[in-house]
Each structure stands twice: as structure tokens, then as C-alpha cells.
C-alpha positions as CSV (number, residue, x, y, z in Angstrom):
1,M,-25.4,-4.0,-4.3
2,I,-26.1,-5.6,-7.7
3,R,-23.8,-8.4,-8.8
4,T,-23.3,-8.8,-12.6
5,G,-21.1,-11.7,-13.6
6,T,-18.0,-11.2,-11.6
7,M,-18.3,-7.4,-10.9
8,A,-20.2,-6.1,-7.9
9,V,-21.8,-2.8,-9.0
10,P,-22.7,-0.5,-6.1
11,M,-26.2,0.8,-5.9
12,M,-25.6,4.5,-6.2
13,L,-27.2,6.8,-3.7
14,G,-28.7,10.2,-4.7
15,M,-26.5,13.2,-4.2
16,N,-28.3,14.2,-0.9
17,D,-28.2,10.8,0.5
18,Q,-24.6,10.5,-0.4
19,E,-23.7,13.7,1.3
20,K,-25.5,12.5,4.4
21,A,-23.5,9.1,4.2
22,V,-20.2,11.0,3.9
23,K,-20.8,12.7,7.2
24,K,-21.4,9.4,9.0
25,I,-18.2,7.7,7.6
26,P,-16.1,6.5,10.6
27,E,-12.4,7.5,10.6
28,K,-11.4,3.8,10.2
29,D,-13.4,3.6,7.0
30,W,-11.8,6.8,5.7
31,E,-8.5,4.9,6.4
32,L,-9.7,2.0,4.1
33,L,-10.6,4.4,1.4
34,R,-7.2,6.0,1.6
35,F,-5.5,2.6,1.4
36,I,-7.6,1.7,-1.6
37,D,-6.8,5.1,-3.3
38,S,-3.2,4.6,-2.7
39,F,-2.7,1.1,-3.9
40,K,-5.5,1.3,-6.6
41,V,-6.6,-2.3,-6.1
42,L,-6.4,-4.4,-2.9
43,T,-7.8,-7.8,-1.5
44,V,-9.6,-8.1,1.7
45,I,-6.6,-9.9,3.2
46,Q,-4.3,-7.0,2.2
47,L,-6.6,-4.4,3.6
48,S,-6.7,-6.5,6.8
49,A,-2.8,-6.4,6.9
50,L,-2.6,-2.8,6.3
51,S,-5.3,-1.7,8.8
52,R,-4.6,-4.5,11.4
53,R,-8.2,-5.4,11.6
54,S,-9.7,-8.9,11.0
55,P,-10.9,-9.9,7.5
56,Q,-14.3,-10.3,8.9
57,V,-14.5,-6.8,10.1
58,I,-13.0,-5.6,6.8
59,R,-15.7,-7.4,4.8
60,R,-18.4,-5.9,6.9
61,R,-17.0,-2.4,6.4
62,L,-16.6,-3.0,2.8
63,R,-20.2,-3.9,2.3
64,A,-21.2,-0.7,4.0
65,L,-18.9,1.4,1.7
66,S,-20.2,-0.5,-1.3
67,E,-23.9,0.1,-0.5
68,Q,-22.9,3.8,-0.2
69,G,-21.4,3.7,-3.7
70,F,-17.8,4.5,-2.7
71,I,-16.1,1.4,-3.7
72,S,-16.7,-1.4,-6.3
73,T,-15.6,-5.0,-6.0
74,Q,-14.8,-7.8,-8.6
75,Q,-13.9,-11.3,-8.2
76,Q,-10.5,-12.4,-9.3
77,A,-8.3,-15.5,-8.6
78,Y,-4.9,-14.6,-7.4
79,G,-1.5,-16.2,-8.2
80,N,-3.0,-18.8,-10.5
81,R,-3.8,-20.8,-7.4
82,R,-6.8,-23.1,-6.9
83,G,-9.2,-22.2,-4.1
84,R,-11.7,-19.7,-3.2
85,P,-11.3,-16.6,-5.5
86,E,-10.6,-13.3,-3.6
87,D,-12.7,-10.2,-4.0
88,L,-10.7,-7.3,-5.5
89,V,-11.5,-3.8,-4.0
90,L,-11.3,-0.7,-6.1
91,L,-12.4,2.9,-5.4
92,S,-15.4,4.1,-7.3
93,E,-15.8,7.4,-9.0
94,A,-18.1,8.6,-6.0
95,G,-15.3,7.3,-3.6
96,C,-12.6,9.3,-5.4
97,R,-14.7,12.4,-5.3
98,V,-15.5,12.2,-1.6
99,L,-12.0,11.3,-0.7
100,Q,-10.6,14.3,-2.7
101,K,-13.0,16.5,-0.9
102,Q,-11.9,15.1,2.5
103,T,-8.3,15.3,1.8
104,G,-8.2,18.6,-0.2
105,R,-6.5,17.0,-3.2
106,N,-7.3,17.6,-6.8
107,G,-7.4,15.1,-9.5
108,K,-9.7,13.2,-12.0
109,F,-11.1,9.8,-11.7
110,Q,-9.7,7.4,-14.2
111,K,-11.2,4.0,-14.8
112,N,-8.4,1.5,-15.7
113,D,-9.6,-1.3,-17.8
114,K,-6.5,-3.3,-17.1
115,Y,-7.9,-4.4,-13.8
116,A,-10.0,-6.8,-15.8
117,A,-6.8,-8.6,-17.1
118,P,-5.7,-11.4,-14.7
119,D,-1.9,-11.0,-15.4
120,F,-2.0,-7.3,-14.7
121,V,-4.0,-7.7,-11.4
122,E,-1.7,-10.5,-10.2
123,H,1.3,-8.3,-10.8
124,E,-0.3,-5.4,-9.0
125,L,-1.2,-7.6,-6.0
126,L,2.3,-8.9,-5.7
127,V,3.7,-5.4,-5.7
128,N,1.2,-4.5,-3.1
129,W,2.3,-7.5,-0.9
130,F,5.9,-6.4,-1.2
131,F,5.2,-2.9,0.1
132,I,2.8,-4.2,2.8
133,H,5.7,-6.2,4.1
134,L,8.1,-3.3,3.7
135,I,5.8,-1.1,5.8
136,Q,5.9,-3.9,8.6
137,I,9.7,-3.5,8.9
138,E,9.6,-0.1,10.5
139,K,6.7,-1.1,12.7
140,K,8.6,-4.0,14.1
141,I,12.1,-2.6,14.2
142,H,11.8,1.0,15.6
143,Q,15.3,2.1,14.7
144,L,14.4,1.5,11.0
145,S,12.5,3.9,8.7
146,V,11.3,3.2,5.1
147,H,10.6,5.7,2.3
148,Y,9.2,4.6,-1.0
149,F,7.8,5.6,-4.4
150,T,5.8,3.5,-6.8
151,Q,3.8,4.5,-9.9
152,H,0.8,5.0,-7.6
153,F,1.9,6.1,-4.2
154,S,4.7,7.4,-2.0
155,T,5.6,8.3,1.5
156,A,6.3,12.0,0.6
157,E,3.3,14.2,0.7
158,D,5.0,17.2,-1.1
159,A,7.0,15.2,-3.7
160,P,6.4,15.6,-7.4
161,S,4.2,13.0,-9.2
162,T,5.2,9.5,-8.4
163,E,5.2,8.5,-12.2
164,H,7.8,11.2,-12.8
165,I,10.0,10.1,-9.9
166,T,9.9,6.4,-10.8
167,Q,10.8,7.2,-14.5
168,I,14.6,6.5,-14.9
169,Q,16.4,8.1,-17.8
170,L,19.8,7.0,-19.1
171,P,21.7,8.6,-22.1
172,E,22.0,6.3,-24.9
173,D,23.9,7.7,-27.9
174,D,21.9,10.6,-29.1
175,D,18.6,9.4,-27.4
176,K,17.5,8.6,-24.0
177,L,16.5,5.2,-22.6
178,E,13.7,5.3,-20.2
179,F,12.5,2.6,-17.8
180,I,10.2,2.4,-14.8
181,P,10.8,0.1,-11.8
182,D,7.9,-1.3,-9.8
183,G,9.1,0.6,-6.9
184,I,12.0,2.5,-5.4
185,F,12.7,2.6,-1.7
186,T,15.2,3.2,1.0
187,I,15.6,1.6,4.5
188,S,17.5,3.8,7.0
189,D,18.9,2.9,10.3
190,S,18.8,5.7,12.9
191,V,21.5,4.0,15.1
192,S,24.2,3.5,12.5
193,N,23.0,6.4,10.3
194,K,23.1,4.3,7.1
195,T,20.6,4.3,4.3
196,L,20.2,1.5,1.7
197,L,18.6,2.2,-1.7
198,F,16.6,-0.4,-3.5
199,F,14.8,-0.8,-6.9
200,L,12.1,-3.4,-7.2
201,E,11.2,-5.4,-10.2
202,V,8.2,-7.8,-9.9
203,D,8.3,-10.5,-12.6
204,M,5.3,-12.7,-13.4
205,G,7.0,-14.9,-16.0
206,T,5.2,-13.0,-18.9
207,E,8.3,-11.1,-20.0
208,T,10.9,-12.4,-22.6
209,L,14.3,-13.3,-21.0
210,A,16.5,-12.0,-23.8
211,S,15.6,-10.9,-27.4
212,P,17.6,-9.4,-30.4
213,A,15.2,-6.4,-30.2
214,R,16.3,-5.5,-26.6
215,G,12.7,-4.4,-25.8
216,F,12.1,-2.5,-22.5
217,K,10.3,-5.6,-21.0
218,D,13.2,-7.9,-21.9
219,V,14.7,-9.1,-18.6
220,R,18.2,-9.1,-20.0
221,Q,17.8,-5.5,-21.1
222,K,16.5,-4.5,-17.7
223,I,19.6,-5.9,-16.0
224,V,21.7,-4.1,-18.6
225,N,19.9,-0.9,-17.8
226,Y,20.5,-1.2,-14.0
227,Q,24.1,-2.0,-14.5
228,D,24.4,1.2,-16.6
229,L,22.7,3.0,-13.7
230,F,25.0,1.6,-11.2
231,R,28.2,2.4,-13.2
232,S,27.2,5.9,-14.2
233,G,26.4,6.9,-10.6
234,R,23.0,8.4,-11.8
235,Y,21.2,6.7,-8.9
236,K,22.7,9.5,-6.7
237,Q,20.0,11.8,-8.0
238,Y,17.7,10.2,-5.3
239,E,20.0,11.5,-2.5
240,R,18.1,14.7,-2.5
241,L,14.8,13.0,-2.8
242,F,15.4,10.6,0.2
243,N,17.6,13.2,2.0
244,A,20.4,10.6,2.5
245,R,23.8,9.8,1.2
246,L,23.7,6.7,-1.1
247,N,26.5,4.5,-1.9
248,G,25.4,2.0,-4.6
249,F,21.9,0.2,-4.5
250,R,20.4,-3.2,-4.7
251,L,18.1,-4.4,-7.4
252,L,15.5,-6.8,-6.1
253,F,13.7,-9.3,-8.4
254,V,10.6,-11.0,-7.0
255,T,9.1,-13.6,-9.3
256,H,6.0,-15.7,-9.2
257,S,7.4,-19.3,-9.0
258,P,10.5,-21.3,-7.9
259,S,11.1,-22.4,-11.5
260,R,11.1,-18.9,-12.8
261,L,13.4,-17.9,-10.0
262,K,15.9,-20.5,-11.1
263,T,15.8,-19.3,-14.7
264,L,16.4,-15.6,-13.6
265,C,19.2,-16.6,-11.3
266,Q,20.9,-18.4,-14.3
267,L,20.5,-15.2,-16.4
268,T,21.7,-13.0,-13.8
269,A,24.8,-15.2,-12.9
270,S,25.8,-15.1,-16.6
271,M,25.8,-11.2,-16.6
272,P,28.5,-9.9,-14.3
273,P,28.8,-7.7,-12.5
274,S,25.6,-8.8,-10.8
275,D,26.4,-9.0,-7.2
276,F,24.0,-6.1,-6.5
277,I,21.1,-8.0,-7.9
278,W,19.1,-10.1,-5.4
279,L,16.3,-12.4,-6.3
280,S,13.5,-14.3,-4.5
281,D,10.0,-15.6,-5.2
282,Q,6.4,-14.8,-3.9
283,D,6.1,-17.9,-1.7
284,R,9.2,-17.0,0.3
285,L,8.1,-13.4,0.5
286,L,4.6,-14.2,1.7
287,Y,5.5,-16.9,4.2
288,S,8.9,-15.6,5.5
289,G,8.7,-11.9,4.9
290,L,11.2,-9.9,2.9
291,A,13.5,-9.1,5.9
292,D,14.2,-12.8,6.4
293,K,17.0,-14.7,4.6
294,I,15.0,-15.3,1.4
295,W,17.3,-13.5,-1.2
296,V,19.6,-15.2,-3.7
297,R,22.6,-12.8,-4.3
298,G,24.0,-12.4,-7.8
299,G,22.1,-15.4,-9.1
300,A,24.1,-17.8,-6.9
301,L,21.3,-20.1,-6.1
302,D,23.5,-22.9,-4.7
303,R,24.9,-20.5,-2.1
304,Q,23.6,-19.1,1.3
305,L,20.5,-16.9,1.3
306,Y,20.7,-13.3,2.5
307,T,18.6,-10.7,4.2
308,I,18.2,-7.3,2.8
309,L,19.1,-5.9,6.2
310,G,22.5,-7.4,6.1
311,K,24.5,-4.1,6.2
312,L,22.3,-2.5,8.8
313,N,23.3,-3.0,12.4
314,V,19.8,-3.9,13.7
315,S,18.6,-6.3,16.4
316,R,16.0,-8.1,14.4
317,Q,13.1,-9.1,16.5
318,A,11.9,-12.7,16.2
319,D,8.4,-11.8,15.0
320,V,9.4,-9.4,12.2
321,N,8.2,-11.9,9.7
322,G,5.3,-13.7,11.2
323,R,4.8,-16.8,9.2
324,G,1.6,-16.7,7.0
325,S,0.6,-13.4,8.8
326,I,1.8,-9.7,9.1
327,G,-0.1,-9.1,12.2
């Protein structure tokens, strides 16, 4: 492997050598490649949480996959925090090709230059952490099941393109207003036969709170959009997709810092009806987990915190949100 600046460039094997390497890929390495393909960019710690293997083992396996030319890595600080930078792991063109052959899927490898932009990467990593924690819920509480869609991946193998599913359209005069959440998901309880619908918005503090132009990245306009979606009942289009009866939804904002959380709460509280809007920050998510009481309801920061499992009649196990770990 050749390291140039902050990018680790895999030494590409010849086609014959690569075909031989493919035959020797262990099943658990195929799993790593599938995770990287789904999430697009991951850290070693995130791959460790998804695969339930130690970071040391993950680093060793990634070195092998990099030497075979199936992945590339780049160094990137995460979350504007000091300390040792993390390696970001991405699928290479060769990795995309062998994975498509192994899974029988079609598609074209597209290099995304946005992964060189720190703000974009930090946003994507926080979205990843949210869904990694979400996946753990059904592993820890067996009566619950989760189904989700983001712009990159979904739990439905035969669904239309995820980009199409996550694109929401609302009629506005003679035109249509379109917006795309960072994720759409449901949590279902097999005992009470209830299903809750959620929309996710990850906020890194880079978007304007409110502007006269009402841009699609304007946080105030986002809230207005979801209020319109709630009132119109158009969210019920997801009943067929999730095969569940839906009665309302919750909009979850996860932001990057406590100070930004306070600002978003003030904005949310000033825009009733906003009781369906729940907010938290990345530290609470990462250290307590999304199923814990980390959520501010309706922007009321001075009141009690809530769990998103509140209306589901479940017996939550004590270790659902392992502090500092998702093991």
C-alpha cells in the first residue's frame, strides 16, 4: 500500500492475481465489504460495532483488503475533536466490481469527491452512528424490529431506489416542494402490534436557522415542511412500503453540539405545533444510545427527557445502550 499525503492508495493486483484473491476472501471479509458498500464511508470503530469484532481484528483485515485493492483509506479527524485521527474506509472500484459479481447486483462505480470535504464526512459519519445504534435495538430487544431507508441503503432488498424513496414531495401552489431526510425508519413492536414512524435530520451547525429566501437547507423551512407533511397526512404513503398502519410520526434532529441543540430547541419551541419534533446531540447519542432518555420533546429543554420507545410496551434491557460501546 502506498500512502500519499492523507490518502492510502491500494497497490492494485493484476486481473489474474485479483481473481485468485477473490476466491480466498473469507465470508467475514465479504461482510466488511458489504458494510462499506452500504454505508459508503466508515471508520474502523464503526466497522467494529457493525461486525461485532475488535478494532484490532478489523484493522488487520482491512490491511489485507487494501493490499488486494478492494478498499481505499484516508485519514480524517472526526467531529472537530482533538486526538488521533481516524482512518476512513471506502470501497475501491475493484472492490465494487467484485462485490457486484458476488451479489449479482448491477451498477456503476462512482467516485464521490465530497469525501474529501471534512464537513460532509462528519455529517455522514454521524448519520452512520445513528443507524448503527438503531440496528442494535432489535438485537437487544427481540420483540422490536427496525426497517429503514437512507439515500444509500435500506433493509428492503426489492424496494425501489433508496434515493427515490427518501425524496419527499409536497404540493406548493402550482409547483412541488421536494426535500430529502437523512433517513426514514420504523420501529415495530410484535407484542403490542404498534409501529412508530420516524424521519431523521442530522445537523452539523452549517445550515442557516432562518432566512427570507426559505432555502431547502434552512432549518426553519425544514420544520415547516414536516409540519405540512404531518397535517396533510401524506406520510401515510409509507404504510405500503413498511407494511404497517401509521398514525403520525416523529421528526428527530441530532445535532453536533449542546450549544447548537439549545439553539434548535429555541427555534422549535417558537414554531408550534412542534410536539412531534424531538431533538438530541451527538454526545448523548454516542454515550447513552438513541433508545435512552436523551430526547428533548418539542424544544422544551427545561423539561424531562424522553425515549423514542415511549409508546412501545417493551421491557428494555439494562444493557441496550452500553455506555461508550455498542457491543
